[in-house]
C-alpha positions, 0 to 999 in steps of 0.5 A, a space after each residue: 500500499 503506497 502511503 500518502 505523503 503530505 509535502 509541508 508546503 501543501 499545508 495551511 500556512 495558518 494551520 502550520 504557523 499556529 503548529 508551530 507556535 504552540 510547539 515552540 511555546 511548548 518547548 520554552 515552557 519546558 515540564 510541567 511544573 508542580 502546584 506549591 502544596 500548603 500543609 495546614 494541621 487541623 488542632 482538633 481533627 488530629 490531621 494534616 488538610 493538603 492545599 493544592 495552591 494552583 487549584 485552591 482547594 484541599 486535595 487531601 486529608 492525612 490522619 496524624 498524632 493528637 492536636 497537632 499545632 506547629 509545623 516546620 519544613 526541614 530546610 530542603 524540603 523534603 521532611 516536615 516536622 509536626 508538633 503533636 501536642 497531645 500526643 507528646 511526639 514531634 512526628 516526622 513526615 516524608 513530604 514526598 510519601 505523606 507517611 510519618 516516618 518516625 517520632 522524636 522525643 519531645 518532651 511533654 506537650 510541644 506546641 511550637 518549635 524551631 530548626 538550626 541552621 545546620 538542618 539538625 537542631 530542633 529547639 521545641 517548646 514544652 508548654 506544661 514544663 517550662 522547659 525548651 527540648 534541644 532534640 538531634 534530628 538525626 540522632 532522635 538524641 535529646 542534648 538537653 533541656 533548658 529551664 525557661 519561664 512559665 508557659 513556653 511557646 514561641 521559638 526561633 533561631 537566628 540565622 546564624 544560629 548563635 541564639 535560640 529565642 523561647 516566649 514564656 506567656 505567663 512570665 511575659 519573658 523572652 529568653 535567649 538561649 546560646 546554642 554553642 552551650 545550650 543554655 539560657 543566656 539572657 531575658 528580656 521583658 516584654 507585653 504580656 502573654 508573648 506567642 511568636 517570635 521570628 528573626 528578620 531575614 539577615 538577624 539583626 532584628 526580632 519581632 515578637 507579638 504580645 497576645 494580651 497585651 496587644 502589641 508587637 515588639 521590634 528588638 535590636 538583637 546585638 543589643 538585645 534592647 527594644 527598638 519599637 513597640 507597635 500597637 493596633 486599632 482597627 475601626 470597629 474592632 474593640 482593643 480587647 480583640 486585637 491580639 497579635 500572634 502569627 508573624 511573618 516578615 518578607 524576604 525583601 525586608 519590606 513588609 511584615 505580617 501579623 495574625 491578630 487572633 479574634 479581630 479577624 485581620 492580618 495587620 500590614 507593617 512597613 518593615 523599614 519605618 515599623 508604620 501600619 500600613 494596612 489591616 486586611 479582614 480575614 477568617 475568624 481567630 486569625 492564628 499562624 501565616 506562611 508565604 508561598 515561595 515566590 512569596 506572592 502569596 500570604 496563607 492565614 489559618 483561621 482557627 474558629 471559622 475553620 479555613 485558610 485565607 489566601 492573601 495577594 501580597 502585592 495588591 494586598 488582597 484575599 483572593 480565597 477562603 479555602 475550607 479546611 478542617 476543624 480549628 487550623 492552627 499551623 501552616 507551611 507551604 512546600 514548592 
Protein backbone atom coordinates (compact mmCIF):
# COMPACT_ATOMS: atom_id res chain seq x y z
CA UNK A 1 0.00 0.00 0.00
CA UNK A 2 1.32 3.39 -0.92
CA UNK A 3 1.28 5.94 1.85
CA UNK A 4 0.04 9.39 1.08
CA UNK A 5 2.73 11.93 1.86
CA UNK A 6 1.83 15.56 2.40
CA UNK A 7 4.54 18.05 1.69
CA UNK A 8 4.80 20.77 4.36
CA UNK A 9 4.33 23.39 1.68
CA UNK A 10 0.82 22.04 1.01
CA UNK A 11 -0.29 22.60 4.63
CA UNK A 12 -2.53 25.55 5.29
CA UNK A 13 -0.11 28.38 6.14
CA UNK A 14 -2.26 29.53 9.04
CA UNK A 15 -2.44 26.07 10.58
CA UNK A 16 1.27 25.51 10.05
CA UNK A 17 2.15 28.77 11.80
CA UNK A 18 -0.16 27.96 14.72
CA UNK A 19 1.32 24.48 15.06
CA UNK A 20 4.87 25.81 15.01
CA UNK A 21 4.00 28.53 17.53
CA UNK A 22 2.38 26.03 19.89
CA UNK A 23 5.36 23.71 19.65
CA UNK A 24 7.76 26.55 20.38
CA UNK A 25 5.70 27.62 23.39
CA UNK A 26 5.67 24.11 24.79
CA UNK A 27 9.42 23.76 24.34
CA UNK A 28 10.01 27.10 26.01
CA UNK A 29 7.76 26.22 28.92
CA UNK A 30 9.45 22.89 29.55
CA UNK A 31 7.82 20.23 31.75
CA UNK A 32 4.68 21.24 33.61
CA UNK A 33 5.61 22.49 37.06
CA UNK A 34 3.82 20.93 39.99
CA UNK A 35 1.72 23.30 42.06
CA UNK A 36 2.89 24.31 45.52
CA UNK A 37 1.20 22.48 48.38
CA UNK A 38 0.09 24.12 51.62
CA UNK A 39 0.13 21.85 54.67
CA UNK A 40 -2.32 22.87 57.40
CA UNK A 41 -2.59 21.30 60.87
CA UNK A 42 -6.17 20.82 62.11
CA UNK A 43 -5.96 21.00 65.89
CA UNK A 44 -9.31 19.30 66.66
CA UNK A 45 -9.32 16.76 63.82
CA UNK A 46 -5.86 15.26 64.41
CA UNK A 47 -5.15 15.73 60.73
CA UNK A 48 -3.38 17.73 58.06
CA UNK A 49 -5.20 19.32 55.13
CA UNK A 50 -3.21 19.61 51.90
CA UNK A 51 -4.15 22.54 49.66
CA UNK A 52 -3.21 22.65 45.99
CA UNK A 53 -2.09 26.26 45.58
CA UNK A 54 -2.92 26.36 41.89
CA UNK A 55 -6.48 25.13 42.30
CA UNK A 56 -6.87 26.60 45.81
CA UNK A 57 -8.68 23.55 47.12
CA UNK A 58 -8.00 20.70 49.52
CA UNK A 59 -6.69 17.66 47.66
CA UNK A 60 -5.94 15.34 50.59
CA UNK A 61 -6.42 14.93 54.34
CA UNK A 62 -3.80 12.99 56.30
CA UNK A 63 -4.24 11.53 59.81
CA UNK A 64 -1.50 12.48 62.28
CA UNK A 65 -0.98 12.54 66.06
CA UNK A 66 -3.24 14.14 68.64
CA UNK A 67 -3.78 17.91 68.57
CA UNK A 68 -1.32 18.88 65.84
CA UNK A 69 -0.22 22.49 66.09
CA UNK A 70 3.22 23.75 65.07
CA UNK A 71 4.57 22.76 61.64
CA UNK A 72 7.94 23.34 60.01
CA UNK A 73 9.96 22.03 57.07
CA UNK A 74 13.53 20.82 56.87
CA UNK A 75 15.73 23.21 54.93
CA UNK A 76 15.58 20.99 51.83
CA UNK A 77 11.76 20.72 52.10
CA UNK A 78 11.94 16.92 52.20
CA UNK A 79 10.75 16.48 55.78
CA UNK A 80 7.76 17.95 57.59
CA UNK A 81 7.97 18.24 61.39
CA UNK A 82 4.66 18.15 63.27
CA UNK A 83 4.06 19.11 66.92
CA UNK A 84 1.55 16.45 68.01
CA UNK A 85 0.93 18.20 71.31
CA UNK A 86 -1.35 15.71 73.08
CA UNK A 87 0.75 12.79 71.84
CA UNK A 88 3.83 14.38 73.49
CA UNK A 89 5.78 13.78 70.30
CA UNK A 90 7.21 15.54 67.29
CA UNK A 91 6.30 13.49 64.25
CA UNK A 92 8.44 13.49 61.11
CA UNK A 93 6.69 13.06 57.76
CA UNK A 94 8.34 12.29 54.43
CA UNK A 95 6.94 14.99 52.14
CA UNK A 96 7.28 12.85 49.00
CA UNK A 97 5.42 9.81 50.37
CA UNK A 98 3.25 11.72 52.90
CA UNK A 99 4.01 9.05 55.50
CA UNK A 100 5.16 9.43 59.11
CA UNK A 101 8.68 7.95 59.14
CA UNK A 102 9.62 8.51 62.79
CA UNK A 103 8.76 10.27 66.03
CA UNK A 104 11.10 12.40 68.12
CA UNK A 105 11.20 12.57 71.95
CA UNK A 106 9.98 16.14 72.21
CA UNK A 107 9.14 16.32 75.88
CA UNK A 108 5.65 17.01 77.20
CA UNK A 109 3.11 19.06 75.22
CA UNK A 110 5.22 20.41 72.34
CA UNK A 111 3.53 23.41 70.74
CA UNK A 112 6.03 25.36 68.66
CA UNK A 113 9.58 24.67 67.54
CA UNK A 114 12.41 25.99 65.41
CA UNK A 115 15.15 24.32 63.39
CA UNK A 116 18.79 25.40 63.62
CA UNK A 117 20.52 26.41 60.34
CA UNK A 118 22.53 23.18 60.60
CA UNK A 119 19.22 21.43 59.73
CA UNK A 120 19.80 19.12 62.67
CA UNK A 121 19.06 20.70 66.05
CA UNK A 122 15.37 21.15 66.81
CA UNK A 123 14.35 23.50 69.64
CA UNK A 124 10.94 22.58 71.07
CA UNK A 125 8.87 24.52 73.61
CA UNK A 126 7.27 22.30 76.27
CA UNK A 127 4.32 24.33 77.51
CA UNK A 128 3.46 22.26 80.58
CA UNK A 129 7.03 21.83 81.90
CA UNK A 130 8.57 25.31 81.45
CA UNK A 131 11.31 23.78 79.34
CA UNK A 132 12.88 23.97 75.91
CA UNK A 133 13.97 20.55 74.66
CA UNK A 134 16.81 20.34 72.14
CA UNK A 135 16.72 17.29 69.85
CA UNK A 136 19.23 15.98 67.32
CA UNK A 137 16.87 15.14 64.47
CA UNK A 138 19.35 12.74 62.87
CA UNK A 139 20.03 10.58 65.93
CA UNK A 140 16.73 11.31 67.78
CA UNK A 141 18.86 12.07 70.84
CA UNK A 142 17.85 14.73 73.38
CA UNK A 143 20.83 17.08 73.57
CA UNK A 144 19.51 19.06 76.50
CA UNK A 145 16.59 20.66 78.29
CA UNK A 146 16.73 24.32 79.24
CA UNK A 147 14.56 25.80 81.98
CA UNK A 148 12.64 28.88 80.85
CA UNK A 149 9.58 30.82 82.02
CA UNK A 150 6.06 29.57 82.67
CA UNK A 151 4.11 28.33 79.62
CA UNK A 152 6.80 28.53 76.94
CA UNK A 153 5.40 28.80 73.44
CA UNK A 154 7.09 30.67 70.58
CA UNK A 155 10.49 29.54 69.23
CA UNK A 156 12.90 31.01 66.70
CA UNK A 157 16.55 30.45 65.81
CA UNK A 158 18.67 33.28 64.41
CA UNK A 159 19.92 32.95 60.81
CA UNK A 160 23.52 32.68 62.03
CA UNK A 161 22.51 29.92 64.44
CA UNK A 162 23.88 31.74 67.48
CA UNK A 163 20.59 32.31 69.32
CA UNK A 164 17.46 30.30 70.00
CA UNK A 165 14.73 32.49 71.47
CA UNK A 166 11.72 31.22 73.40
CA UNK A 167 8.64 33.13 74.60
CA UNK A 168 6.98 32.38 77.93
CA UNK A 169 3.31 33.34 78.05
CA UNK A 170 2.89 33.74 81.80
CA UNK A 171 6.35 35.11 82.64
CA UNK A 172 6.03 37.66 79.81
CA UNK A 173 9.62 37.19 78.72
CA UNK A 174 11.82 36.32 75.78
CA UNK A 175 14.50 33.81 76.75
CA UNK A 176 17.80 33.93 74.82
CA UNK A 177 19.49 30.54 74.57
CA UNK A 178 23.16 30.35 73.55
CA UNK A 179 23.18 27.48 71.06
CA UNK A 180 26.93 26.88 71.46
CA UNK A 181 26.36 25.77 75.06
CA UNK A 182 22.58 25.07 75.01
CA UNK A 183 22.21 27.28 78.09
CA UNK A 184 20.09 30.31 78.97
CA UNK A 185 22.06 33.53 78.43
CA UNK A 186 19.57 36.36 78.91
CA UNK A 187 15.91 37.36 79.35
CA UNK A 188 13.95 40.29 77.94
CA UNK A 189 10.70 41.50 79.49
CA UNK A 190 7.94 42.23 76.96
CA UNK A 191 4.18 42.78 77.09
CA UNK A 192 1.63 40.25 78.32
CA UNK A 193 1.53 36.76 76.86
CA UNK A 194 4.20 36.76 74.16
CA UNK A 195 3.12 34.17 71.59
CA UNK A 196 5.43 34.21 68.61
CA UNK A 197 8.91 35.37 67.59
CA UNK A 198 10.56 35.78 64.20
CA UNK A 199 14.01 36.99 63.15
CA UNK A 200 14.37 39.16 60.09
CA UNK A 201 16.39 37.77 57.18
CA UNK A 202 19.77 39.18 58.19
CA UNK A 203 19.26 38.39 61.87
CA UNK A 204 19.62 41.96 63.10
CA UNK A 205 16.08 42.21 64.46
CA UNK A 206 13.70 40.00 66.41
CA UNK A 207 9.94 40.58 66.17
CA UNK A 208 7.75 39.38 69.06
CA UNK A 209 3.96 39.42 69.41
CA UNK A 210 2.16 39.87 72.73
CA UNK A 211 -1.36 38.42 72.63
CA UNK A 212 -2.91 39.98 75.74
CA UNK A 213 -0.73 43.08 75.61
CA UNK A 214 -2.04 43.68 72.10
CA UNK A 215 1.39 44.79 70.92
CA UNK A 216 4.29 43.87 68.69
CA UNK A 217 7.84 44.47 69.93
CA UNK A 218 10.86 44.83 67.62
CA UNK A 219 14.23 44.21 69.26
CA UNK A 220 17.82 44.84 68.22
CA UNK A 221 19.52 41.44 68.38
CA UNK A 222 23.04 42.75 69.03
CA UNK A 223 21.99 44.63 72.18
CA UNK A 224 18.78 42.71 72.91
CA UNK A 225 17.12 46.08 73.48
CA UNK A 226 13.67 47.21 72.33
CA UNK A 227 13.69 49.31 69.15
CA UNK A 228 9.95 49.81 68.79
CA UNK A 229 6.66 48.71 70.29
CA UNK A 230 3.68 48.81 67.93
CA UNK A 231 -0.02 48.90 68.77
CA UNK A 232 -2.97 48.22 66.47
CA UNK A 233 -6.27 50.07 66.07
CA UNK A 234 -8.93 48.67 63.76
CA UNK A 235 -12.08 50.64 63.09
CA UNK A 236 -15.11 48.87 64.53
CA UNK A 237 -13.03 46.30 66.47
CA UNK A 238 -12.80 46.48 70.26
CA UNK A 239 -9.18 46.77 71.48
CA UNK A 240 -9.61 43.62 73.61
CA UNK A 241 -10.12 41.63 70.42
CA UNK A 242 -6.75 42.71 69.00
CA UNK A 243 -4.49 39.83 70.03
CA UNK A 244 -1.30 39.55 67.92
CA UNK A 245 0.03 36.05 67.34
CA UNK A 246 1.72 34.80 64.13
CA UNK A 247 4.28 36.96 62.31
CA UNK A 248 5.82 36.73 58.85
CA UNK A 249 8.49 39.04 57.42
CA UNK A 250 8.99 39.30 53.67
CA UNK A 251 12.34 38.12 52.30
CA UNK A 252 13.08 41.55 50.80
CA UNK A 253 12.76 43.12 54.24
CA UNK A 254 10.04 45.54 53.18
CA UNK A 255 6.88 44.18 54.81
CA UNK A 256 5.75 42.41 57.95
CA UNK A 257 2.41 40.66 58.40
CA UNK A 258 0.87 39.99 61.81
CA UNK A 259 -2.13 37.79 62.59
CA UNK A 260 -4.39 39.58 65.08
CA UNK A 261 -6.34 36.62 66.48
CA UNK A 262 -10.03 37.27 67.29
CA UNK A 263 -9.81 40.71 65.65
CA UNK A 264 -10.11 38.66 62.43
CA UNK A 265 -7.57 40.82 60.60
CA UNK A 266 -3.98 40.59 59.41
CA UNK A 267 -1.94 43.76 59.91
CA UNK A 268 0.45 44.88 57.16
CA UNK A 269 3.49 46.80 58.44
CA UNK A 270 6.28 48.72 56.71
CA UNK A 271 9.25 46.81 58.14
CA UNK A 272 11.57 49.81 57.68
CA UNK A 273 9.48 52.58 59.25
CA UNK A 274 7.32 50.33 61.49
CA UNK A 275 4.21 52.08 60.18
CA UNK A 276 0.99 50.05 60.00
CA UNK A 277 -0.06 50.24 56.35
CA UNK A 278 -3.24 48.22 56.23
CA UNK A 279 -5.56 45.73 57.93
CA UNK A 280 -6.84 42.79 55.89
CA UNK A 281 -10.13 41.17 56.89
CA UNK A 282 -9.78 37.38 57.04
CA UNK A 283 -11.56 34.54 58.88
CA UNK A 284 -12.38 34.14 62.57
CA UNK A 285 -9.46 33.92 65.03
CA UNK A 286 -6.59 34.18 62.59
CA UNK A 287 -3.59 32.43 64.08
CA UNK A 288 -0.57 31.56 61.93
CA UNK A 289 0.84 32.73 58.60
CA UNK A 290 3.00 31.34 55.78
CA UNK A 291 4.27 32.61 52.45
CA UNK A 292 4.22 30.61 49.24
CA UNK A 293 7.79 29.93 47.99
CA UNK A 294 7.67 32.87 45.56
CA UNK A 295 6.25 35.11 48.33
CA UNK A 296 3.46 36.27 46.02
CA UNK A 297 0.79 34.88 48.34
CA UNK A 298 0.37 34.71 52.10
CA UNK A 299 -1.76 32.09 53.84
CA UNK A 300 -3.55 32.71 57.13
CA UNK A 301 -5.11 29.96 59.27
CA UNK A 302 -8.47 30.91 60.81
CA UNK A 303 -9.18 28.62 63.76
CA UNK A 304 -12.82 29.32 64.58
CA UNK A 305 -14.08 29.60 61.00
CA UNK A 306 -12.10 26.51 59.99
CA UNK A 307 -10.58 27.92 56.83
CA UNK A 308 -7.42 29.37 55.32
CA UNK A 309 -7.37 32.84 53.76
CA UNK A 310 -5.21 33.25 50.65
CA UNK A 311 -3.83 36.80 50.39
CA UNK A 312 -2.23 38.40 47.32
CA UNK A 313 0.83 40.15 48.74
CA UNK A 314 1.26 42.82 46.04
CA UNK A 315 -2.34 44.01 46.01
CA UNK A 316 -2.94 43.18 49.68
CA UNK A 317 -6.27 41.58 48.79
CA UNK A 318 -7.80 38.34 50.07
CA UNK A 319 -8.26 36.11 47.02
CA UNK A 320 -10.14 33.20 48.54
CA UNK A 321 -10.95 31.29 51.72
CA UNK A 322 -10.31 27.55 51.55
CA UNK A 323 -12.29 25.34 53.93
CA UNK A 324 -10.13 22.85 55.85
CA UNK A 325 -10.60 20.87 59.09
CA UNK A 326 -11.59 21.96 62.58
CA UNK A 327 -9.42 24.63 64.18
CA UNK A 328 -6.60 25.00 61.66
CA UNK A 329 -3.47 26.07 63.50
CA UNK A 330 -0.10 25.80 61.71
CA UNK A 331 0.71 26.17 58.03
CA UNK A 332 3.75 25.69 55.78
CA UNK A 333 4.06 25.59 51.98
CA UNK A 334 6.26 23.29 49.90
CA UNK A 335 7.38 24.12 46.34
